FITOR-390964 format. One record per residue (C-alpha): residue number from 1; y, z, x. Coordinates in Angstrom, 2 decimals, decimal comma, padded with zeros to 5 digits. Each point is the difference from the previous one (the first is absolute). Layout:
# residues N
+-----+---------+---------+---------+
| num |      c2 |      c3 |      c1 |
+-----+---------+---------+---------+
| NUM |       Y |       Z |       X |
...
+-----+---------+---------+---------+
# end
This chain:
# residues 168
+-----+---------+---------+---------+
| num |      c2 |      c3 |      c1 |
+-----+---------+---------+---------+
|   1 |  012,29 |  027,83 |  008,36 |
|   2 | -000,06 | -002,51 |  002,85 |
|   3 | -002,45 |  000,26 |  002,84 |
|   4 | -000,27 | -001,74 |  003,32 |
|   5 | -002,99 | -002,31 |  000,05 |
|   6 | -002,06 |  000,64 |  003,08 |
|   7 | -002,98 | -002,02 |  001,09 |
|   8 | -002,31 |  002,84 | -001,10 |
|   9 |  001,56 |  000,10 | -003,49 |
|  10 | -000,33 | -003,77 | -000,27 |
|  11 | -003,64 |  000,16 |  001,17 |
|  12 | -000,76 |  002,68 | -002,59 |
|  13 |  001,53 | -002,00 | -002,87 |
|  14 | -001,84 | -003,15 |  001,16 |
|  15 | -003,37 |  001,79 |  000,22 |
|  16 |  000,42 |  001,56 | -003,45 |
|  17 |  000,87 | -003,33 | -001,64 |
|  18 | -001,97 | -002,59 |  001,96 |
|  19 | -002,73 | -000,62 | -002,60 |
|  20 |  002,55 | -000,20 | -002,81 |
|  21 |  002,16 | -002,41 |  001,99 |
|  22 | -002,95 | -002,29 |  000,68 |
|  23 | -001,01 |  000,06 | -003,68 |
|  24 |  003,65 | -000,64 | -000,95 |
|  25 |  000,17 | -003,06 |  002,28 |
|  26 | -003,48 | -001,22 | -001,01 |
|  27 |  000,96 | -000,07 | -003,68 |
|  28 |  002,99 | -002,17 |  000,81 |
|  29 | -001,57 | -002,29 |  002,58 |
|  30 | -003,61 | -000,31 | -001,18 |
|  31 | -001,43 |  000,03 |  003,50 |
|  32 | -001,13 |  003,16 |  001,79 |
|  33 |  000,65 | -001,35 |  003,51 |
|  34 |  003,49 | -001,13 | -001,01 |
|  35 |  000,63 |  003,40 | -001,61 |
|  36 | -001,07 |  001,85 |  003,14 |
|  37 |  002,19 | -002,25 |  002,16 |
|  38 |  002,95 |  000,59 | -002,30 |
|  39 | -000,42 |  003,78 |  000,12 |
|  40 | -000,41 | -000,13 |  003,77 |
|  41 |  003,28 | -001,92 |  000,25 |
|  42 |  001,74 |  002,62 | -002,15 |
|  43 | -001,42 |  002,85 |  002,08 |
|  44 |  001,13 | -001,67 |  003,21 |
|  45 |  003,50 | -000,40 | -001,39 |
|  46 |  000,18 |  003,70 | -000,82 |
|  47 | -001,49 |  001,15 |  003,32 |
|  48 |  001,99 | -002,41 |  002,17 |
|  49 |  003,30 |  000,87 | -001,62 |
|  50 | -000,24 |  003,12 | -002,17 |
|  51 |  002,97 |  000,65 | -002,25 |
|  52 |  002,03 |  002,88 |  001,41 |
|  53 |  000,74 |  001,93 | -003,18 |
|  54 | -001,85 |  000,01 | -003,28 |
|  55 | -000,02 |  002,03 | -003,16 |
|  56 | -003,07 |  002,16 | -000,07 |
|  57 | -002,88 | -001,91 | -001,60 |
|  58 |  001,67 | -003,39 | -000,07 |
|  59 | -001,64 | -001,30 |  003,18 |
|  60 | -003,08 | -000,76 | -002,13 |
|  61 |  002,10 | -002,11 | -002,38 |
|  62 |  001,65 | -001,71 |  002,98 |
|  63 | -003,43 | -000,90 |  001,39 |
|  64 | -001,12 | -001,37 | -003,37 |
|  65 |  003,26 | -001,96 | -000,17 |
|  66 | -000,71 | -001,65 |  003,35 |
|  67 | -003,51 | -000,98 | -001,16 |
|  68 |  001,40 | -001,22 | -003,32 |
|  69 |  002,60 | -002,15 |  001,79 |
|  70 | -002,60 | -001,44 |  002,37 |
|  71 | -002,20 | -000,89 | -002,98 |
|  72 |  002,98 | -001,62 | -001,73 |
|  73 |  000,73 | -001,98 |  003,19 |
|  74 | -003,59 | -001,19 |  000,06 |
|  75 |  000,22 | -001,03 | -003,65 |
|  76 |  003,27 | -001,84 |  000,53 |
|  77 | -001,52 | -001,89 |  002,89 |
|  78 | -002,78 | -001,12 | -002,32 |
|  79 | -002,72 |  001,59 |  002,12 |
|  80 | -001,49 |  002,17 | -002,75 |
|  81 |  000,29 |  000,50 | -003,74 |
|  82 |  000,98 |  003,59 | -000,84 |
|  83 | -002,20 |  000,42 | -003,10 |
|  84 | -003,44 |  001,36 |  000,75 |
|  85 | -002,65 |  000,58 | -002,65 |
|  86 | -000,73 |  003,67 | -000,43 |
|  87 | -003,71 | -000,82 |  000,50 |
|  88 |  000,79 | -000,54 |  003,68 |
|  89 |  001,42 |  003,50 |  000,13 |
|  90 | -003,21 |  001,34 | -001,53 |
|  91 | -002,03 | -001,36 |  002,90 |
|  92 |  002,34 |  001,69 |  002,48 |
|  93 |  000,15 |  003,31 | -001,89 |
|  94 | -003,79 |  000,31 | -000,39 |
|  95 | -000,09 |  000,81 |  003,70 |
|  96 |  002,33 |  002,96 | -000,60 |
|  97 | -001,83 |  001,30 | -003,11 |
|  98 |  002,88 | -000,98 | -002,31 |
|  99 | -001,70 | -002,97 | -001,67 |
| 100 |  001,29 | -001,37 | -003,28 |
| 101 | -002,26 | -001,43 | -002,64 |
| 102 |  000,03 | -003,78 |  000,63 |
| 103 |  000,37 | -000,90 | -003,67 |
| 104 |  002,89 |  002,42 | -000,45 |
| 105 |  001,62 | -001,37 |  003,15 |
| 106 | -000,33 | -003,55 | -001,32 |
| 107 |  001,64 |  000,99 | -003,29 |
| 108 |  002,83 |  001,85 |  001,73 |
| 109 |  000,66 | -002,93 |  002,32 |
| 110 |  000,00 | -002,41 | -002,94 |
| 111 |  002,58 |  002,19 | -001,75 |
| 112 |  002,14 |  000,29 |  003,13 |
| 113 |  000,04 | -003,78 |  000,32 |
| 114 |  001,36 | -000,32 | -003,55 |
| 115 |  003,08 |  002,19 |  000,50 |
| 116 |  003,08 | -000,80 |  002,13 |
| 117 | -000,69 |  000,30 |  003,72 |
| 118 |  002,84 |  002,51 |  000,54 |
| 119 | -001,63 |  002,38 | -002,49 |
| 120 | -003,52 | -000,65 |  001,30 |
| 121 |  001,10 |  000,74 |  003,57 |
| 122 |  001,45 |  003,38 | -000,97 |
| 123 | -003,19 |  000,89 | -001,90 |
| 124 | -002,17 | -001,00 |  002,99 |
| 125 |  002,14 |  002,05 |  002,38 |
| 126 | -000,15 |  003,07 | -002,24 |
| 127 | -003,59 | -000,15 | -001,24 |
| 128 | -001,91 | -001,70 |  002,81 |
| 129 |  002,12 |  000,95 |  003,02 |
| 130 |  000,74 |  003,45 | -001,46 |
| 131 |  003,70 | -000,15 |  000,89 |
| 132 |  002,55 |  002,09 | -001,87 |
| 133 |  002,85 | -001,67 | -001,86 |
| 134 |  002,42 |  001,29 |  002,65 |
| 135 | -002,10 | -001,59 |  002,78 |
| 136 | -000,28 | -003,28 | -001,93 |
| 137 |  003,75 |  000,11 | -000,53 |
| 138 |  000,63 |  000,25 |  003,74 |
| 139 | -002,58 | -002,69 |  000,81 |
| 140 |  001,34 | -002,66 | -002,36 |
| 141 |  003,65 |  001,12 |  000,24 |
| 142 |  000,56 |  000,66 | -003,68 |
| 143 |  001,17 |  003,11 | -001,82 |
| 144 | -002,82 |  002,32 | -001,08 |
| 145 |  001,11 | -000,46 | -003,61 |
| 146 | -000,62 | -003,76 |  000,28 |
| 147 | -003,42 |  000,62 |  001,54 |
| 148 | -000,91 |  002,40 | -002,82 |
| 149 |  001,28 | -002,46 | -002,59 |
| 150 | -002,11 | -002,83 |  001,46 |
| 151 | -003,05 |  002,28 |  000,05 |
| 152 |  000,55 |  001,09 | -003,60 |
| 153 |  000,59 | -003,57 | -001,25 |
| 154 | -002,98 | -001,34 |  001,95 |
| 155 | -002,33 |  002,70 | -001,28 |
| 156 |  001,16 | -000,59 | -003,58 |
| 157 | -000,64 | -003,74 |  000,36 |
| 158 | -003,43 |  000,69 |  001,47 |
| 159 | -000,85 |  002,38 | -002,86 |
| 160 |  001,18 | -002,57 | -002,54 |
| 161 | -002,03 | -002,75 |  001,66 |
| 162 | -003,05 |  002,27 |  000,18 |
| 163 |  000,32 |  000,96 | -003,67 |
| 164 |  000,42 | -003,62 | -001,06 |
| 165 | -002,99 | -001,08 |  002,10 |
| 166 | -002,13 |  002,91 | -001,24 |
| 167 |  000,77 | -000,82 | -003,65 |
| 168 | -001,01 | -003,66 |  000,37 |
+-----+---------+---------+---------+
# end
């Protein structure tokens, strides 16, 4: 159930999640250099002082939580605005052959901006960052049921907004 986190385990988890962590930070900060710096800071924190015991698989969520907190700190300090248009993600993802249609991205971003931020954030983390509800739950320190509820409510609001917009 619990495993000792060695430097090699930490390195493996970091390597497997590095691109996702950078994308995660980029979506919240809006600046690639700032995102890379934030992820580097998180990685250094893990490598300099690895947690001694961790549930198997939760080191990834812990790493995302560190990046999330660093992004929140940056936002609180007024250095960056956490909302990033999805079009910016498209430019980044074209390099990795996962490009989104720009028009679709614009529509999705417009819908995300019209729903409460708490719901939009959960949707971004699940759909764009490909995190499970359990991982999101650990990252934002909320019960998984609350995360699922926010996702469900946010998606319903987006569907309703899309249907209303499509009909007009």
